[in-house]
N, C-alpha and C positions, 0 to 999 in steps of 0.2 A: 504494500499500500503506500501511496505517496504520502509526503508530510507537507504541512504549511506552517507559516509563522504562528506563533502562539497568539491567540486572541486576546483582547483586553479583558481584564477582570469586570464582571458585572458590576453596575453601579449600586451603591448601598440602597436598600429598599426595593431594588428592582428585581422582579421575579421574571426571568426570560421565559419563553414558551419552548416547547419541545423542539422546535426548529425543524429544517428539511430533513430528509433521509440522509444518513452518513455514508458517503461513498469512500471516504478515506478519512483517517484520523490525523488531526493536526498534532504536531509534536508539542508536548508541554514543556515549555522553557527550554532547557538544554537536553532534556530528555533523561537526565540522571538524577535530578532532585525536584522536589515539588516546590513551586513558588510560594512563599510564605503568605499565609492567610487565604489560600486558594485550595481547590481539590483538582484532581485530574478528572475533567468532565467526560461524559459519555462519548463525545466526539473528539476526544483527545487520547494520547497514549504517551507512555514513557518509551524509552528506547525498547527494541524488540527483545533484548535479553531481559530486561526488567519486566517487560510485559509477560513474557512466558513465565517468569518466576512468580508473578501474581497469579497467572492462570493456574499453575500448579497448586498454589495455595487454595484456589476456589475447589479443585478437584479433591483435595484432602478435607476441605470443610464439608463438602457434600457426601464425601464417601462413606463414612459410617452409617449415616440415615439411609442412604440410597441402597445400599447393599443389605441393609438389616430387614427392610421390608420383604424382599424376595427370600431372605433366610427364614423369616417367620412364617411366610406364606406357602413356602415350597417352590416358588417360582425361580427360574434360573437367573442368577446374579448377573452373568454376562449379557443376557438379553435385555435385562433391565438397564444396564449401563449402556448398551447400544442405543436404545430408544430414548434414554436420558440424554445422551449426547447429541443425537438427531433432533430431539424436541428442542434443546437449547438453541441449536443453530437456526431451526426454524422460527422460534421465538424471536431471535435477533433480526432475521429477515423481515418478518411480518411487521415488527415494531420499528422497522427502518433503522435499525442499529442505534436507537435513540433511548432505549430502556435496558440497563444492565440487569441481567437476571440468570439464574441457572435453575433449570427444571429437573428437579430429582424426584424420586419415589414418594408418593403421598402416603402418609400413615392413616389417612382418613379411609383408604381403600382396604385396610387390613381386615375389618370385621366383615364387610361383604365378600371379599375375596375368600376367607376361610370358609364362611358359610355357604357360598355358592359351590366351591371346590368340593366340600365335603358331601354336598347332596347331589350334584349334577356333574361333577368333574372340571378339570382345569378349563376345557373348552368354553363351558357355560360362564365361568368366572371372567375369562376374557371378553365374551360377548357383553357383559355387564360393563366392563371397563370401556370398551368401544362405544356403547350406547351412552355412557356418561359423557365421554368426550365429544359426541355429536350434539348432545343437549347443550353443552358448555359452548360449543361453537355458535349455535343458534343465539344463545344469550348474548355472546360477544357481538353478533351482528346487531342484535336490538339494542345493546347498550351503545354501540357505535353510532346508531341512529337517533336513540331517544334519550341517552344519557343514563345515570344511575339512580335517579330520583325514585323510580318505581321499585328499585331493589331496596332502598332505604324504607319506603312505605311498607313493603310486604315484610321486611325483617329489620325492624328497628333494634337497637342494641340490645334490649331486653331479650328478644327472641333470637338473634344472631349468637349472642353470648351462650345462651341455653343449647343451641344446636351444636356449637363447637365444644361445649363442655361435656355433653351427653355422649359424643362419640368417643372421647377419651374414657369416660367412666364406664361405658358399655364394655370396653375391652379389658377391664380389671380382672374378670375371671379367666383370661387367657393366661394369667401368670400363676394360677393357684396350684396346678400340677407341678410346675417347676419348683415352686417353694416348698412344696411338701417331699417331693422325691429326691431333689438335688439342692438342698438348702445352702450348702457351702458355696457351690457354683453361683447360684442365683443370687444370693444377697451379697457374695464377694464382688459380683459384677456391678451390682447397683451401688456398692460402697466405693468401687473404683471410680466410677462415673461421677459421683457427687464430690469425692475429694479432689479429683483432677480439675474440676470446674472452678475450685477455690484455691488449689495449690499453686497453680501456673498462671502465668500472665500471658498476653498475646495469643498467638494461634494455637498452641498447645492447650490453653485453657478453653478454647473454643471447640477442640476436638475432643472434649471429654466423653463422648459417646464412643468414639472410635477407640480411645485409650482404654476405657472401660471393658469394650468388647475383647481387646488384645489380653488385658489382665484376666478377665473371666475364661478366656479360651485357654490360657496357661494353666488356671486353676483346674479346669476340666481335664487338660492333658495330663496333669500329674495324677489325677484320679481315674485315668483310663477311660474316659468318656468320649474321646475322639477316635472316629475310624478314617484312616487315611487310605483306604483300598481304592476309593474312586479317584483320588488325586494321583496315585501311581499309574492308573489305567488311562487317565486323561492325556491328550496331546498337548504340545506346547503351543501350538498355533492351529487355528480352525475356525470355523464359523460358529457363531453362538446358536443354540437350539431354538427353533421356531416352533409355534403350534397355532393352529387354525382355531378362530373363535367360533363359537355356537350361540346363536341368540335364543335364549329362553325367556319368553315374555314374563312368565311367572315369577322370575328372579329380578326383574328390573327395579321394583320398589325397594329391593335392598341397597341398591346403588344410587337412587336418586338423591337422597339426603347428601351424599358426597359433593354433589353439585353446588349446594349451598355453602359448603366449607370452601370449595376451591374458588367461588366467587368472593368470598370474604378475604381468603388469602391473597389473591390477585389484586383486589382493590386496595388492601393494606399495603401490598408491596409497591404498588404505582405511588400511592401517596407518601410512603416512607421515603422512597428513593427520591421523589420530588422535593421533599423538605430538606434532605441531606445535600442535594445537588443545587438547591435554590432554583428549580425549575418548575414550571407548571406543566406536569406530565399527565394530568387527568384526561386530557383529550385522547391519550393512548390506551385508556382503560378497556375500551372495546377490542381493540387489537389484542392487548394482553390476554383477555378472555379467549379471544378467538384462536390465538396461537397455543395457549396451553390446551384447549379443547382439541385441536388438531394433533398436537403432540400426544396427548392421551389417546385419542383414537387410533393413530398409528401404532402406538405401543400395544393396544388391546387387539389390533388386528394381526400382530406379529409374534405375540407371546410375552409381552412386557408388563410392566406395573404402570397404573396411571400416575401422572405427573403433576407437580405443583411447584411454585416459586419457593426458594429456600431462604429462611431467615439467617441461617449459618453463613450464607454468602453475604447477605447484608453486613453481618459482622466483620467479615473480611474487608469489605469496602470501608466500613467506618474506621477501622484501625489503620488501614494503609492509605485512606484518603484517595484511592484509585477507583474511579467509576467507569474507566474506560470499557466500552463493549468489546474491544480488542482482546482483553484479558479473557472474556467469555467464549470468544471463539477458540482460544487455546484450551480452555477448559473443556469445552464441547468435544473438540477434536481428540483430546487426550482420553476422554471417556470412551469414545468410539474405539480408539486403539485398543484399550484395556479389554473391550468385549471380544476381541479375536484371541483371547489367551484361554483356552478351555481349561488348563490346569489351574489358573486362577480362580476360574468360576467353580470348579470342583473343590478348591480349597475353602472357598466362602460356604458352599454347601455342607462342609463338616462342622460348621458352628453348632454345638450342641444346644438342646432345648434350655438347659440352665442359663446359658449366656444370653440367649434370646429372651428368656422370661426375665433375667435380671435387668436387661436394657429395657424391657417392656414396662418394668415397674416405674422406671423414670420417665420413659417416653409418653406412656398412655397417661400418666399423672401430669405431665407437661401440657398435653393436649387439653385435659380437663380444665387445668388452671388458666391456659389460654382464653377459655371461654369466660372465666371469672375476671381475667384482665380486661376483656371487652366490656364487662359491666362496670369495672372500676374506672377505666380510662373515660368512659362516656357518661359516668356519674348517674348510672341507673338507679333510679329511686325506688327502693324496695318498700318504702312505706305506702306506695302505690299497690293497692291489692291485685291490680291487673298484672303487674310485672312480677310480683311475688308468686302467685298462682300459676302464671306462665312457667317460670323457671322451675317451680317445685314439681309440678305435674310433668312437665317434659322430662325431667331428670329421674324421676321415680319409675316412669314407664320404661325408660331406656336402660336403667340399672337392673330392673326386674328382668329385662330381656325376654319377654313373651314372643311367641311366633304364632301369627294367626295366617290362615289360608282363606282368602275370599275370592271366589270366583277363578280359582286356579292360581292367584296372585300370592306370593309369599311375603308378608310383612313381618320383618324382624324388629328387635328392640329399638334400634337406631331410627328405623323408618317410623315406627309408631310414636317414639319420643318426639321426633321432629314434627310429625302431623299434629300430636298432642299440643305442642307449644304454639304452632301456628293458628290451630282452631281456637285453643283457650284465649289466646291473646285477642285475636280478631273478633271473636264471639263476644267476649267481654267488653272490648271497646265499643262494638256496635250497639249492644245493650245499653251500656252506660251513656252513650251519646243520646239514645233515643229517650232514656229515663231522666237524663240531666244529672246523672251521678258521677260524671267523668271528673277525675282530677283537674284542678285549675292552677294555673301559673300563679305563684305567690305574690308577683308584683302587679300583675294585670288582672287577676281573677278570672282569666279567660281560658277555657278548655282548648280553644284552637291554638293559642300560644304554647300551652303545655305540649300539645301534639307536635307542633312544628319543632320545638326544641328537642323532643324525644327523637323524631325522625332524622333531624339534621345532625345528630351526633355520631351516626355510624361512620366508621372509617377514620 
């Protein structure tokens, strides 16, 4: 790529727009150091050597989480890496190289993947992933045309926080067997994750999941819980395994709530990066959703795992102050290269249940608390009975994890919890509005002002 002189720094108080599609990256300063008081913008880069180094950091940041999802669900790690890398490159292309992001395996898919695979096989699970991606693409097109206001109205913070939280809490039972059967490996892995997060600064601290997996793996190894037979039989170089999806309409309700989480994650990513780079990236929200939907669809069609934007990589950008999309091209290409190492994929597949369970204790809990974080950040008022009952009912249904079959469609705990939250919130709001019992804004004593404030807080 060619380089151009460094652009002038943005004026104080000025928030530039996303700008045109990036066809080349301007060199930031001398390419070796970051100009004081600035960041390396998405359309800039450091020298290629330094850009490659930052790209490798992004690979390390996404790695533990991206390979853990296939390890937990039994999907091939190399296939997940291939579509993760391809999805990242597609994301960069569709957003015009203006929105730095890495698309890694989404934890929101773990529960429906596990349930669908157990009842109907891997092909059915992949069909659910592909269908989820198609729906997300459609939503991306709608958002590009109509904006995100309708999403905020459908899922105000009280509802969105509940949906995100219930997905994590619904997965809690998946760790029970590991805790009981291999407690040393399970709790040792979890302890390694939490200690790494606070013992080390910089990149190593952000790689706490990966470090915890390594420590847990070593604990399992000394206890004889690891079988290397498949690693010895695997080739060094070869194609990742692919699998054909099967569409089972009855299973689609298991996957539909995941769409709501992917929407929240993408909107949050766009706004976070916009704040950090001092650019108005909101116009790219529709493209981001479309790109993630396309990446998820392709992954489902080929045998991979659904994708989403990664907060771990935002951490790398925040610490390095490098938001260059060039680094993400490096990361995507590196992930693709790793996908063609079957022996590596076989090694990932040897991760024992105790390690996956220990990492799950932390990860599932983090997903649950991320929902709580949405409530806190948006100052959700739980003295409001509507918000209180929405959250309480949705969480209890999801944690109870019932399974209902209606007209051949399978509704699991996450689906039922999501539907419960949506129905309770909007039904109570409608009735309260008709009866005049809606909460009012303390300053204006106006119900409409209260609703506007609630809806406007999401994201």
